[in-house]
C-alpha positions in Angstrom: -9.8 -0.3 4.8 -10.3 -3.8 6.2 -13.8 -4.4 7.6 -14.2 -7.2 10.1 -17.4 -9.2 10.5 -18.2 -11.9 13.0 -18.8 -15.3 11.4 -19.1 -18.9 12.7 -16.1 -21.1 11.9 -18.4 -23.6 10.1 -20.3 -21.0 8.0 -19.6 -20.8 4.3 -18.1 -17.7 2.8 -20.8 -15.1 2.6 -21.9 -13.3 -0.5 -21.4 -9.5 -0.6 -25.2 -9.1 0.0 -25.0 -11.4 3.1 -22.1 -9.4 4.5 -24.4 -6.4 5.0 -26.5 -8.5 7.4 -23.5 -9.7 9.4 -22.3 -8.0 12.6 -19.6 -5.5 11.7 -17.2 -5.3 14.6 -14.6 -2.9 13.4 -12.1 -1.9 10.8 -8.4 -1.2 10.4 -6.5 0.8 7.8 -3.4 -0.3 6.0 -1.0 1.6 8.3 -2.5 -0.2 11.3 -2.4 -3.6 9.6 1.3 -3.3 8.5 2.3 -2.0 11.9 0.6 -5.0 13.6 2.4 -7.3 11.1 5.7 -5.6 11.9 5.0 -6.3 15.6 4.5 -10.0 14.8 0.8 -9.9 15.9 -0.6 -10.4 12.4 1.1 -13.3 10.6 2.7 -12.5 7.2 0.4 -15.1 5.5 -2.5 -12.7 5.7 -2.7 -10.1 3.0 -4.2 -6.6 3.6 -5.3 -6.5 -0.1 -7.2 -9.9 0.0 -10.2 -11.0 2.0 -9.3 -13.5 4.8 -10.8 -15.4 7.7 -9.6 -16.0 11.2 -11.1 -19.0 12.9 -11.6 -19.1 16.7 -8.3 -20.9 17.0 -6.5 -18.2 15.0 -8.1 -15.5 17.2 -6.8 -17.3 20.3 -3.3 -17.4 18.7 -3.5 -13.6 18.0 -4.6 -13.0 21.6 -1.5 -14.9 22.8 0.7 -12.7 20.6 -1.0 -9.6 21.9 -0.3 -10.6 25.5 3.4 -10.2 24.8 3.0 -6.8 23.0 2.6 -3.2 24.1 -1.1 -3.0 24.9 -0.8 0.8 25.1 -0.1 0.9 21.3 -3.3 2.3 19.7 -3.0 -0.2 16.8 -2.9 -3.1 19.3 -5.9 -1.7 21.2 -7.9 -1.3 17.9 -7.3 -5.0 17.0 -8.0 -6.1 20.5 -11.4 -4.5 20.5 -12.3 -6.4 17.3 -11.0 -9.7 18.7 -12.9 -9.2 22.0 -16.1 -8.9 20.0 -15.5 -12.1 18.1 -14.4 -14.0 21.2 -17.5 -12.9 23.2 -19.7 -14.1 20.3 -17.6 -17.4 20.3 -17.1 -17.0 16.6 -14.4 -16.2 14.1 -13.9 -13.2 11.9 -13.9 -12.4 8.2 -11.9 -9.4 6.9 -13.1 -7.8 3.8 -11.4 -4.9 2.0 -13.3 -2.0 0.6 
């Protein structure tokens, strides 16, 4: 499972202890991740099995990709919910696998 936390673009990578104090905005499983990658919404440079960050710019790019996708797809809806949380906080995201 990939857990997404809101993080400012300029913040350093948090320690595992710091992650527990950060706002958790959602999670996606491997099936959802790879489906979104197949749709071209998640870029192939991101790896489900490694932690990664999305800056506010990357989030904006993903929003643009979603605008051309089937928004009725439950996988797209799940990611969109996570992205909206980050966008409303005007921050990026860090994804951490468990």
